[in-house]
C-alpha positions in Angstrom: -80.7 33.2 -102.7 -77.5 33.8 -104.6 -74.2 33.3 -102.9 -71.0 34.8 -104.2 -67.5 33.5 -103.3 -68.7 30.1 -102.4 -69.8 27.1 -104.5 -72.2 24.2 -104.5 -69.9 22.1 -102.2 -69.7 24.9 -99.6 -73.5 25.3 -99.5 -74.0 21.5 -99.2 -71.5 21.6 -96.2 -73.4 24.4 -94.6 -76.7 22.6 -95.0 -75.2 19.5 -93.5 -73.9 21.5 -90.6 -77.2 23.1 -89.9 -79.1 19.8 -90.3 -77.6 18.8 -86.9 -80.2 21.1 -85.3 -83.2 19.9 -87.4 -82.9 16.1 -87.4 -81.7 15.9 -91.0 -84.9 17.5 -92.3 -83.3 20.3 -94.3 -82.4 20.0 -98.0 -81.9 22.2 -101.0 -84.9 22.7 -103.3 -82.6 24.3 -105.8 -78.8 24.3 -105.8 -77.1 25.4 -109.0 -73.6 26.6 -109.8 -73.7 30.2 -111.1 -71.2 32.8 -112.3 -69.0 33.7 -109.3 -71.0 31.4 -106.9 -74.2 29.5 -106.6 -78.0 29.9 -106.5 -80.0 28.0 -103.9 -83.3 27.6 -102.2 -83.8 25.8 -98.8 -86.7 23.5 -98.0 -87.6 20.7 -95.7 -88.2 17.0 -96.4 -91.2 16.8 -94.1 -93.4 19.7 -93.1 -94.3 18.0 -89.9 -90.7 17.8 -88.7 -88.3 20.4 -87.3 -87.3 23.4 -89.5 -90.6 23.7 -91.4 -92.2 27.0 -91.9 -95.8 28.0 -91.2 -97.9 29.6 -93.9 -99.7 32.9 -93.8 -103.1 31.3 -94.2 -104.9 29.6 -91.3 -106.9 26.3 -91.4 -110.5 25.9 -90.2 -109.4 25.7 -86.5 -107.5 28.9 -86.8 -104.0 27.4 -86.8 -101.4 28.4 -89.4 -100.8 25.7 -91.9 -97.4 23.9 -92.1 -95.7 24.2 -95.4 -92.8 22.5 -97.0 -90.4 25.4 -96.7 -87.5 26.2 -94.5 -88.2 28.6 -91.6 -86.2 31.7 -90.7 -84.1 29.8 -88.1 -83.0 27.3 -90.8 -81.9 30.2 -93.0 -80.0 31.7 -90.1 -78.2 28.5 -89.3 -77.3 27.6 -92.9 -76.0 31.1 -93.5 -74.0 31.1 -90.2 -72.3 27.8 -91.3 -71.7 29.3 -94.8 -70.1 32.4 -93.5 -67.9 30.3 -91.1 -66.5 28.7 -94.2 -65.9 32.0 -96.0 -66.3 35.2 -94.0 -66.0 37.3 -97.2 -68.8 35.5 -99.0 -71.8 37.5 -100.1 -75.4 36.3 -100.0 -78.3 38.1 -101.7 -81.9 37.2 -101.0 -85.3 38.9 -101.6 -85.0 40.7 -98.2 -81.3 41.3 -97.7 -77.8 41.6 -99.1 -75.3 40.2 -96.7 -71.9 41.4 -97.9 -69.7 39.5 -95.3 -69.9 37.5 -92.1 -69.7 40.7 -90.1 -72.5 42.3 -92.0 -74.6 39.2 -91.7 -74.1 39.0 -87.9 -74.9 42.7 -87.5 -78.1 42.7 -89.6 -79.7 39.3 -89.8 -81.8 39.5 -86.6 -83.8 42.4 -88.1 -84.8 40.3 -91.0 -86.9 38.1 -88.7 -88.9 41.2 -87.6 -90.4 41.8 -91.1 -94.2 41.3 -91.2 -94.9 38.1 -93.2 -98.6 38.3 -92.5 -101.1 41.0 -93.3 -102.2 44.2 -91.5 -105.2 42.3 -90.1 -103.2 39.2 -89.1 -99.6 40.3 -88.7 -96.8 37.8 -87.9 -93.0 38.2 -88.0 -90.9 35.8 -90.2 -89.1 34.6 -87.1 -92.4 33.5 -85.6 -93.7 31.5 -88.7 -92.5 28.2 -87.3 -92.6 25.8 -84.4 -89.0 26.4 -83.3 -88.7 26.9 -79.6 -86.3 29.9 -79.6 
């Protein structure tokens, strides 16, 4: 994701704030300063702990595999903390372009309803985890 109007320190603070909900399991995979902001990717330290994402593929017993990536809820919580620091920030991802805190709050829920699976085995992004929400 690319964040405009905030820097590396603000993103680190947002990750730290969101980590309260995930037992400290969230970290940045990438966090670089960029023109007018920063570029970052969220991940988890341990795919067996809170905040991990499940993959599209299933294992031999039919369960979705745990992967070392941050789930939809982690992204929601980090971006919520980021927009609390700067309501006029802008965050662009592959799926969305949040132009402000208000725009984020109005549109983020729908991003969890995108099909992350296949036509034969559909699943919403917000369901690709073990979060109990």
